[in-house]
C-alpha positions as CSV (number, residue, x, y, z in Angstrom):
1,M,3.8,-4.0,-32.2
2,K,2.3,-3.1,-28.8
3,I,-1.1,-4.4,-27.9
4,K,-3.4,-1.6,-26.9
5,I,-6.4,-2.9,-24.9
6,T,-8.4,-2.0,-21.9
7,L,-7.9,-4.3,-19.0
8,I,-11.3,-5.5,-17.9
9,A,-10.3,-8.7,-16.2
10,L,-9.0,-7.0,-13.1
11,S,-11.7,-4.6,-12.0
12,F,-11.9,-2.9,-8.6
13,L,-15.0,-1.5,-7.0
14,F,-14.5,1.5,-4.8
15,C,-17.0,2.0,-2.1
16,G,-18.6,5.3,-3.3
17,A,-20.3,5.8,0.0
18,S,-17.1,5.8,2.0
19,F,-16.7,9.6,1.9
20,A,-20.2,9.9,3.4
21,Q,-19.3,7.9,6.5
22,S,-18.5,9.9,9.7
23,V,-14.8,9.8,10.3
24,K,-14.6,11.8,13.5
25,G,-13.3,10.6,16.9
26,D,-10.4,8.6,15.3
27,F,-7.4,10.5,16.4
28,H,-4.7,8.8,18.6
29,L,-1.4,9.6,20.2
30,E,1.6,7.6,18.9
31,K,2.9,5.4,21.8
32,G,6.1,6.8,23.3
33,S,5.9,10.1,21.6
34,T,5.7,13.4,23.6
35,Q,5.4,15.6,20.5
36,H,2.7,15.5,17.8
37,R,1.4,17.5,14.8
38,L,-2.3,18.4,14.6
39,Y,-4.1,18.2,11.2
40,V,-7.7,19.2,10.4
41,S,-9.6,18.2,7.3
42,L,-12.6,20.4,6.3
43,K,-15.8,19.2,4.7
44,M,-15.7,22.1,2.2
45,P,-13.0,23.9,0.2
46,V,-11.8,27.2,1.6
47,N,-11.2,30.5,-0.2
48,A,-7.6,30.3,-1.3
49,N,-7.4,34.1,-1.5
50,Q,-8.3,34.6,2.2
51,D,-6.1,34.5,5.3
52,Y,-6.2,30.8,6.3
53,S,-7.7,31.5,9.7
54,Q,-10.5,33.5,8.2
55,A,-11.0,31.0,5.4
56,I,-11.3,28.1,7.8
57,A,-13.7,30.0,10.0
58,A,-15.9,30.7,7.0
59,V,-16.5,26.9,6.4
60,A,-16.2,25.9,10.1
61,P,-18.1,28.5,12.3
62,G,-16.6,28.5,15.8
63,F,-13.1,28.1,14.6
64,E,-12.3,31.8,15.3
65,K,-13.0,31.3,19.0
66,L,-10.7,28.3,19.2
67,A,-8.0,30.0,17.2
68,A,-7.9,32.8,19.7
69,E,-7.9,30.5,22.7
70,Y,-5.1,28.2,21.5
71,A,-3.2,30.8,19.4
72,I,-3.7,28.7,16.3
73,I,-1.6,29.3,13.2
74,P,-2.9,27.3,10.2
75,A,-0.8,26.2,7.2
76,K,-1.5,24.1,4.2
77,A,-0.6,20.5,5.1
78,I,-0.3,19.0,1.7
79,A,2.4,20.9,-0.2
80,I,1.7,19.6,-3.6
81,P,1.7,22.3,-6.3
82,E,-1.6,23.2,-7.9
83,E,-0.4,22.2,-11.3
84,K,0.5,18.7,-10.0
85,L,-2.9,18.4,-8.2
86,Q,-4.7,19.2,-11.5
87,Q,-2.6,16.5,-13.2
88,M,-3.6,14.0,-10.5
89,E,-7.2,15.0,-10.8
90,A,-7.2,14.3,-14.5
91,L,-5.6,10.8,-13.9
92,A,-8.0,10.0,-11.1
93,I,-11.0,10.8,-13.4
94,K,-9.5,8.5,-16.0
95,N,-8.9,5.7,-13.6
96,T,-11.9,6.0,-11.3
97,G,-14.4,8.5,-12.8
98,S,-13.9,10.9,-10.0
99,S,-11.3,13.4,-8.8
100,A,-12.8,13.8,-5.3
101,S,-10.0,12.1,-3.5
102,V,-7.4,14.5,-5.0
103,A,-9.5,17.6,-4.4
104,K,-9.8,16.6,-0.8
105,L,-6.1,17.3,-0.3
106,R,-6.7,21.0,-0.7
107,N,-8.9,20.9,2.5
108,I,-6.3,19.6,4.9
109,F,-4.4,22.0,7.2
110,E,-1.7,21.7,9.8
111,L,-2.5,23.7,13.0
112,S,0.4,25.1,15.1
113,V,-0.6,26.1,18.6
114,A,0.9,27.7,21.7
115,N,2.2,25.2,24.2
116,P,1.5,22.1,22.0
117,T,1.5,19.4,24.7
118,N,-0.1,16.0,24.0
119,E,-2.9,16.9,26.4
120,R,-3.5,20.3,24.8
121,L,-3.6,18.9,21.3
122,L,-6.0,16.2,22.3
123,E,-8.2,18.8,23.9
124,L,-8.1,21.0,20.8
125,A,-8.8,18.1,18.4
126,T,-11.8,17.1,20.5
127,A,-13.1,20.7,20.3
128,L,-12.5,21.1,16.6
129,E,-14.4,17.9,15.8
130,K,-17.5,19.4,17.4
131,L,-17.6,22.0,14.6
132,D,-19.9,21.2,11.7
133,G,-17.5,22.2,9.0
134,V,-14.7,19.9,10.3
135,E,-14.6,16.4,8.7
136,Y,-11.9,15.0,11.1
137,C,-8.8,15.8,13.1
138,S,-5.6,13.8,13.0
139,L,-2.5,13.6,15.2
140,M,0.8,12.5,13.8
141,S,4.0,12.0,15.9
142,A,6.6,14.8,15.5
143,Q,9.2,12.3,16.7
144,P,10.6,9.3,14.9
145,I,8.3,6.2,14.9
146,Q,9.9,2.8,15.1
147,P,10.1,1.3,11.5
148,P,8.4,-2.0,11.0
149,Y,11.5,-4.2,11.8
150,D,13.2,-5.0,15.0
151,I,11.5,-8.4,15.6
152,E,12.5,-10.6,18.5
153,P,13.9,-13.2,18.6
154,I,16.6,-12.2,16.0
155,T,16.3,-14.3,12.9
156,P,19.0,-17.0,12.6
157,N,21.7,-15.6,10.3
158,R,22.8,-18.7,8.4
159,Q,19.9,-19.0,5.9
160,P,20.8,-19.8,2.3
161,L,21.1,-16.5,0.4
162,Q,18.0,-15.0,-1.2
163,T,15.9,-18.2,-1.3
164,Y,12.9,-15.9,-1.4
165,L,13.6,-15.6,-5.2
166,N,12.9,-19.4,-5.7
167,S,9.8,-21.3,-6.6
168,S,9.6,-23.8,-3.8
169,A,8.9,-21.4,-0.9
170,G,9.4,-17.9,-2.4
171,V,7.8,-15.8,-5.1
172,N,9.6,-17.4,-8.1
173,M,11.2,-14.3,-9.3
174,I,13.7,-16.5,-11.1
175,Y,11.0,-17.4,-13.5
176,A,10.6,-13.7,-14.4
177,W,14.3,-13.2,-14.7
178,N,14.5,-16.1,-17.1
179,M,12.0,-14.2,-19.3
180,E,14.3,-11.1,-19.0
181,L,11.8,-9.3,-16.8
182,N,13.3,-7.3,-14.1
183,G,11.3,-4.1,-13.7
184,Q,12.4,-2.2,-16.8
185,N,11.1,1.4,-17.1
186,I,9.5,1.5,-13.7
187,N,10.3,4.4,-11.2
188,I,10.4,3.4,-7.5
189,R,10.1,5.6,-4.4
190,D,10.6,4.5,-0.8
191,V,9.3,6.4,2.2
192,E,11.2,5.8,5.5
193,Y,14.4,7.0,7.3
194,G,17.5,6.6,5.2
195,V,19.8,4.5,3.0
196,N,23.5,4.1,2.6
197,L,24.1,5.1,-1.0
198,D,27.8,4.2,-0.7
199,H,27.0,0.5,-0.1
200,E,28.7,-1.7,-2.7
201,E,25.3,-2.9,-3.9
202,L,24.0,0.6,-4.5
203,N,26.9,2.9,-5.2
204,E,26.7,2.4,-9.0
205,R,22.9,2.3,-9.2
206,N,20.5,5.1,-10.0
207,V,19.6,5.7,-6.4
208,S,19.3,9.0,-4.5
209,H,17.9,11.0,-1.6
210,A,15.1,13.4,-2.4
211,M,16.0,15.3,0.8
212,E,19.1,15.1,3.0
213,V,18.7,12.8,6.0
214,S,19.0,14.3,9.4
215,P,22.4,13.5,11.2
216,D,20.2,12.8,14.2
217,A,18.8,9.7,12.5
218,S,20.6,6.7,14.0
219,T,22.2,4.0,12.0
220,D,19.7,1.5,13.4
221,F,17.0,3.5,11.5
222,T,18.9,4.5,8.4
223,E,20.2,1.0,7.6
224,H,16.6,-0.1,7.4
225,G,16.5,1.5,4.0
226,T,19.8,-0.1,2.9
227,A,18.2,-3.5,3.4
228,V,14.9,-2.5,1.6
229,F,16.8,-1.0,-1.3
230,G,19.0,-4.1,-1.5
231,I,16.0,-6.4,-1.8
232,V,14.5,-4.3,-4.6
233,Y,17.3,-2.7,-6.4
234,A,20.8,-4.2,-5.5
235,D,23.2,-4.5,-8.3
236,K,22.9,-7.8,-10.2
237,G,26.6,-8.3,-10.6
238,S,29.1,-11.1,-9.8
239,Y,29.2,-10.3,-6.0
240,G,26.8,-10.0,-3.1
241,I,23.1,-10.0,-3.7
242,S,20.8,-9.2,-6.6
243,G,17.8,-6.8,-6.4
244,M,14.6,-8.4,-7.5
245,A,13.6,-5.5,-9.7
246,N,17.2,-4.5,-10.6
247,G,16.2,-3.3,-14.1
248,A,14.0,-0.4,-12.8
249,N,14.8,3.1,-13.9
250,E,15.6,4.5,-10.4
251,M,14.9,4.2,-6.7
252,I,14.6,7.3,-4.6
253,L,14.4,7.8,-0.8
254,F,11.9,10.3,0.6
255,T,13.0,10.5,4.2
256,E,10.7,11.0,7.2
257,Y,13.6,12.5,9.0
258,P,15.2,15.3,6.9
259,T,17.5,18.0,8.3
260,S,14.4,20.2,8.8
261,G,13.0,17.8,11.4
262,Y,10.9,14.6,11.5
263,N,7.7,14.9,9.3
264,R,6.1,11.8,7.9
265,I,3.3,13.7,6.2
266,N,5.8,15.8,4.3
267,A,7.8,12.7,3.2
268,I,4.7,11.0,1.7
269,T,3.5,14.3,0.2
270,Q,6.8,14.9,-1.6
271,A,7.0,11.3,-2.8
272,I,3.5,11.6,-4.4
273,A,4.3,15.0,-5.8
274,N,7.3,13.5,-7.5
275,S,5.5,10.5,-8.9
276,T,3.0,9.8,-11.7
277,E,0.9,7.1,-13.2
278,G,2.6,3.8,-13.2
279,D,5.2,4.7,-10.5
280,L,5.7,2.5,-7.5
281,L,5.6,4.0,-4.0
282,I,6.7,1.9,-1.0
283,Y,5.5,2.7,2.6
284,E,8.1,1.2,5.0
285,L,6.1,2.6,7.8
286,Q,3.9,1.7,10.7
287,M,2.0,3.5,13.5
288,T,0.2,2.9,16.7
289,G,-3.2,1.3,16.0
290,A,-6.6,1.1,17.7
291,L,-5.5,-1.7,19.9
292,G,-2.3,-0.1,21.1
293,D,0.3,-1.8,18.8
294,Y,1.5,-1.3,15.3
295,C,-0.7,-1.2,12.2
296,P,-0.5,0.2,8.7
297,A,0.5,3.9,8.4
298,E,-2.7,4.7,6.5
299,Y,-4.6,4.2,9.8
300,N,-3.8,7.9,10.2
301,H,-6.5,9.9,8.4
302,V,-4.1,12.3,6.5
303,V,-2.0,9.4,5.3
304,W,-5.2,7.6,4.1
305,N,-6.3,10.7,2.2
306,L,-2.9,11.1,0.6
307,T,-2.9,7.4,-0.3
308,K,-6.3,7.4,-1.8
309,A,-5.5,10.4,-4.0
310,A,-2.3,8.8,-5.2
311,T,-3.8,5.4,-6.0
312,D,-6.8,7.0,-7.8
313,S,-4.3,8.9,-9.9
314,G,-2.5,5.7,-10.9
315,I,0.4,5.6,-8.5
316,V,0.8,2.1,-7.1
317,I,1.4,2.0,-3.3
318,V,2.7,-1.0,-1.4
319,A,2.5,-0.6,2.3
320,A,3.6,-2.6,5.4
321,A,0.8,-4.0,7.5
322,G,3.0,-3.4,10.6
323,N,4.5,-5.6,13.3
324,G,1.8,-5.2,16.0
325,H,-0.2,-8.4,15.9
326,E,-3.2,-6.0,15.4
327,D,-6.5,-7.4,14.1
328,L,-7.8,-5.0,11.5
329,D,-11.2,-6.7,11.6
330,D,-11.6,-5.9,15.3
331,P,-14.5,-3.6,16.2
332,A,-12.0,-1.0,17.3
333,Y,-11.1,-0.6,13.6
334,Q,-14.6,-0.1,12.4
335,S,-14.1,3.6,11.7
336,Y,-11.0,2.8,9.7
337,R,-12.9,0.2,7.7
338,N,-15.8,2.7,7.2
339,R,-13.5,5.0,5.2
340,G,-13.4,2.4,2.4
341,N,-10.3,1.1,0.7
342,S,-7.4,3.4,0.0
343,G,-6.2,1.4,-3.0
344,A,-2.9,0.6,-1.4
345,I,-1.6,-3.0,-1.4
346,I,-1.2,-3.9,2.3
347,V,1.5,-6.6,3.1
348,G,1.7,-9.0,6.0
349,A,4.6,-11.2,7.1
350,G,4.7,-14.9,6.6
351,S,7.1,-17.8,7.2
352,N,10.1,-18.4,5.0
353,N,9.1,-22.0,4.0
354,T,6.5,-23.8,2.0
355,Q,4.0,-23.6,4.9
356,H,3.4,-19.9,4.3
357,E,2.1,-19.3,7.8
358,R,1.4,-15.9,9.3
359,L,4.2,-14.9,11.7
360,D,2.8,-14.1,15.1
361,F,3.9,-10.5,15.1
362,S,2.3,-9.6,11.8
363,T,-0.8,-7.4,11.8
364,Y,-3.6,-9.2,10.0
365,G,-7.2,-9.0,8.8
366,S,-9.3,-8.8,5.6
367,R,-7.6,-5.5,4.8
368,V,-4.2,-7.2,4.5
369,D,-4.0,-8.2,0.8
370,V,-0.9,-10.4,0.4
371,H,2.1,-11.5,2.3
372,A,5.8,-12.4,1.8
373,W,8.7,-13.6,3.9
374,G,9.0,-11.9,7.3
375,Q,12.1,-13.8,8.3
376,G,15.3,-15.1,6.9
377,V,15.5,-12.5,4.1
378,Y,19.2,-12.0,3.1
379,S,19.9,-8.4,2.1
380,S,22.4,-5.5,2.3
381,G,23.0,-3.4,5.4
382,Y,23.6,-3.5,9.1
383,G,26.5,-5.9,9.0
384,D,25.2,-8.3,11.7
385,V,25.6,-11.3,9.3
386,L,28.6,-10.3,7.2
387,Q,30.9,-7.3,6.9
388,V,33.6,-8.0,4.4
389,G,37.0,-6.7,5.5
390,G,35.4,-4.8,8.3
391,D,34.0,-2.4,5.7
392,F,30.6,-0.8,6.6
393,N,29.9,-0.4,2.9
394,Q,30.2,-4.2,2.4
395,S,27.8,-5.2,5.1
396,Y,24.9,-7.7,4.9
397,T,22.0,-8.8,7.1
398,M,19.1,-11.2,7.6
399,F,16.2,-8.8,7.4
400,S,12.7,-9.5,8.9
401,G,9.3,-8.3,9.7
402,T,6.7,-6.7,7.5
403,S,9.8,-4.6,6.5
404,S,11.2,-7.5,4.5
405,A,7.9,-8.7,3.2
406,T,7.0,-5.3,1.8
407,P,10.0,-4.9,-0.6
408,I,9.6,-8.5,-1.8
409,V,6.0,-7.7,-2.8
410,S,7.0,-4.3,-4.2
411,S,9.6,-6.0,-6.4
412,C,6.9,-8.4,-7.8
413,V,4.7,-5.4,-8.5
414,A,7.5,-3.5,-10.3
415,V,8.3,-6.5,-12.5
416,L,4.7,-7.3,-13.3
417,Q,4.0,-3.6,-14.1
418,S,7.0,-3.5,-16.4
419,Y,5.7,-6.6,-18.2
420,Y,2.2,-5.3,-18.6
421,H,3.5,-1.9,-19.8
422,S,5.8,-3.5,-22.4
423,L,2.8,-5.3,-23.9
424,T,0.2,-2.5,-23.8
425,G,1.9,0.9,-23.3
426,E,-0.5,1.3,-20.3
427,Y,-0.2,0.6,-16.5
428,L,-2.2,-1.4,-14.1
429,T,-3.7,0.6,-11.2
430,G,-2.9,-0.4,-7.7
431,P,-6.3,-2.1,-7.1
432,Q,-5.9,-4.0,-10.4
433,M,-2.4,-5.1,-9.4
434,R,-3.7,-6.2,-6.0
435,D,-6.4,-8.3,-7.6
436,L,-3.8,-9.9,-9.9
437,L,-1.6,-10.8,-7.0
438,I,-4.5,-12.3,-4.9
439,A,-6.0,-14.2,-7.8
440,T,-2.7,-15.8,-8.9
441,G,-0.8,-16.1,-5.5
442,T,0.0,-19.2,-3.4
443,P,-2.5,-19.4,-0.6
444,Q,-1.6,-18.6,3.0
445,G,-0.8,-21.8,4.8
446,A,-2.4,-23.1,8.0
447,A,-5.1,-20.7,7.0
448,T,-7.4,-19.5,9.7
449,E,-10.1,-17.1,8.8
450,D,-9.4,-15.3,12.0
451,T,-5.8,-14.2,11.1
452,P,-5.7,-13.7,7.3
453,I,-2.7,-12.1,5.6
454,G,-3.5,-13.1,2.0
455,P,-1.5,-15.2,-0.4
456,I,2.1,-14.9,-1.3
457,P,2.8,-13.7,-4.9
458,N,3.5,-16.3,-7.5
459,M,5.3,-14.7,-10.4
460,E,4.9,-17.5,-12.8
461,N,1.1,-17.6,-12.3
462,A,0.8,-13.8,-12.4
463,I,2.8,-13.5,-15.6
464,A,0.7,-16.3,-17.2
465,E,-2.5,-14.5,-16.2
466,I,-1.3,-11.2,-17.8
467,A,-0.4,-13.1,-21.0
468,N,-3.7,-14.9,-20.9
469,M,-5.7,-11.7,-20.6
470,L,-3.8,-9.9,-23.3
471,G,-3.9,-12.9,-25.7
472,T,-7.5,-12.2,-26.7
473,P,-8.6,-8.9,-28.2
474,T,-11.0,-6.9,-26.0
475,A,-13.9,-7.2,-28.4
476,E,-13.8,-11.0,-28.1
477,I,-13.9,-11.0,-24.3
478,A,-17.4,-11.3,-22.9
479,S,-18.4,-9.1,-20.0
480,F,-20.4,-9.8,-17.0
481,A,-22.2,-8.0,-14.2
482,V,-22.7,-9.0,-10.5
483,Y,-25.3,-7.8,-8.1
484,P,-25.9,-7.0,-5.3
485,N,-22.4,-5.9,-4.4
486,P,-21.8,-6.0,-1.4
487,V,-23.7,-9.3,-1.3
488,Q,-25.2,-11.1,1.8
489,D,-26.7,-14.4,0.6
490,R,-26.8,-14.9,-3.2
491,L,-24.9,-13.1,-5.9
492,T,-26.5,-12.9,-9.3
493,L,-24.1,-13.0,-12.2
494,T,-25.3,-12.1,-15.7
495,A,-22.9,-12.8,-18.6
496,D,-23.3,-11.8,-22.3
497,G,-21.5,-13.9,-24.9
498,F,-20.3,-16.7,-22.7
499,S,-21.2,-20.3,-23.7
500,G,-23.2,-22.6,-21.5
501,N,-19.9,-24.2,-20.4
502,A,-18.5,-21.1,-18.9
503,K,-17.4,-21.6,-15.3
504,A,-17.4,-19.1,-12.4
505,E,-14.9,-19.5,-9.5
506,V,-14.9,-17.6,-6.2
507,Y,-11.6,-17.0,-4.5
508,N,-11.2,-15.6,-0.9
509,S,-8.6,-13.0,0.2
510,L,-6.1,-15.8,0.8
511,G,-6.3,-16.9,-2.9
512,Q,-8.2,-20.1,-2.0
513,L,-11.0,-21.4,-4.2
514,V,-14.1,-21.5,-2.1
515,N,-16.9,-22.0,-4.7
516,S,-17.2,-23.0,-8.3
517,V,-20.3,-23.2,-10.6
518,V,-21.1,-23.7,-14.3
519,L,-23.0,-20.7,-15.8
520,A,-26.1,-21.0,-17.8
521,D,-26.5,-18.9,-20.8
522,N,-28.9,-16.5,-19.0
523,G,-26.8,-16.0,-15.9
524,Q,-26.3,-17.8,-12.6
525,Q,-26.7,-17.2,-8.9
526,I,-23.8,-18.0,-6.6
527,D,-24.4,-18.9,-3.0
528,F,-22.4,-16.6,-0.7
529,S,-24.5,-17.4,2.5
530,S,-21.9,-19.7,4.0
531,L,-18.9,-17.5,3.3
532,S,-17.5,-15.2,6.0
533,K,-17.4,-11.5,5.6
534,G,-14.6,-10.1,3.4
535,I,-13.4,-9.6,-0.1
536,Y,-13.6,-12.2,-2.8
537,I,-12.6,-12.5,-6.5
538,V,-15.2,-13.9,-8.9
539,K,-13.4,-15.3,-11.9
540,V,-15.3,-16.4,-15.0
541,T,-13.5,-18.6,-17.5
542,D,-14.9,-19.6,-21.0
543,G,-12.4,-21.5,-23.0
544,D,-9.3,-19.2,-23.3
545,K,-11.2,-16.1,-22.1
546,T,-11.1,-15.0,-18.5
547,V,-12.7,-12.1,-16.7
548,S,-12.6,-11.3,-13.0
549,K,-14.5,-9.0,-10.6
550,R,-14.0,-8.1,-7.0
551,V,-17.0,-8.7,-4.6
552,I,-17.5,-7.8,-1.0
553,K,-19.4,-10.2,1.3
554,K,-21.1,-8.3,4.1
């Protein structure tokens, strides 16, 4: 019999004020790109029955003058059918109490202009953001962006095969497999360039392209997806490698580079439009950040809005942090942080040993939630390590970067989601899954508060935590409240129904225990004054009952 309970042990607090923050002045050109797409987000909905130019002008006075000067032709940027948007709104209300993030997608337009040079688009974006009715402008490259791979020096190609599956230095996926957990009943989508569906690890699997990949996409880019698919979904047979979530329903590529031309926003849009609550969406993407190198794709405003709408509606998104050594806590990223949290699980790259150290190229900061191996990850594709009989479809590689770390974490998410769903018939949201991974992961090694990338998932601990939470009926689990949140000096915790022996533990974003107190019956204050700014998990344990909450230290 399936256990039907409401998960209260993994709660996530969205910053409700994030939408009120000013988000103007945050558009950037992608390095090396001479062609861009211009997007505008409006503060208010437009009249869907009007001509788009007239409708935008009605909510953003002054637009008509710019439209004439630049020969602007607006079009809806987010091509998600209205019926699907309404479904997402209903799920967002169920998961977060608000459908605002989904409704916002109706207010985003792509603007085509005459002579769209970088300089002209920058000039227009600056002028548009001066209009009261414009929330923000955003620029996205119209040319392929380097995927988050290609790390120098090249990883040595004689590592033992798939040791990232093991318990000593890896995520201990073997433990899950021994419990016959391998991602059953989970649908997986991957947004990037391409994948070789004829590879021997994939040719008999339920894999497909949602759109045809452009013949102009080079093998260097398209084989990236072959390596990602291999880590997650390779055939678990008697040859080659085994995908970590090999029991999932399907894995589908949504290419950035279809035959109609490079378009990242469309790829993400279509992936979301073809997903629903409980599905897993992987962003194998990066973009030029505020400091000039690579950061998460959601640094782009439109990608962030799409991501927030998707995660609010129950789609779990796992995204590469990027290979740019960018510090997301730098003041240059303040406007990005002001948006609030998109709900995506952001993944950094760590060493392939028990030290679990951040690799120098990995982007880092308190927004990076967890990490996995960014080197020495044996997978399918490329053929730079092994090509059996000279056959391209029997090629293997040592994969690296946040590109390899992201599918490892994604596989953990798929398997844990499958386990939770089998017990409850429900799904963990992305923020709930992220809290689970952080609270149960193995801490980042050589931890410095200046370069955090979070813990590496520990499947045995995570599975045990799910079992622990679901082993006690909801009615028997006491609840607690914390305030103020965000906290500066002291956090007050009030608990109903806990004994005097109940213990509260505080974990940082690396999964390290930083404080522990015994609660009195009438509540307890926890000292946060000496802790650095960031996100913490407060975990209360009373006998076999455990409840957790997410707290922000400002």
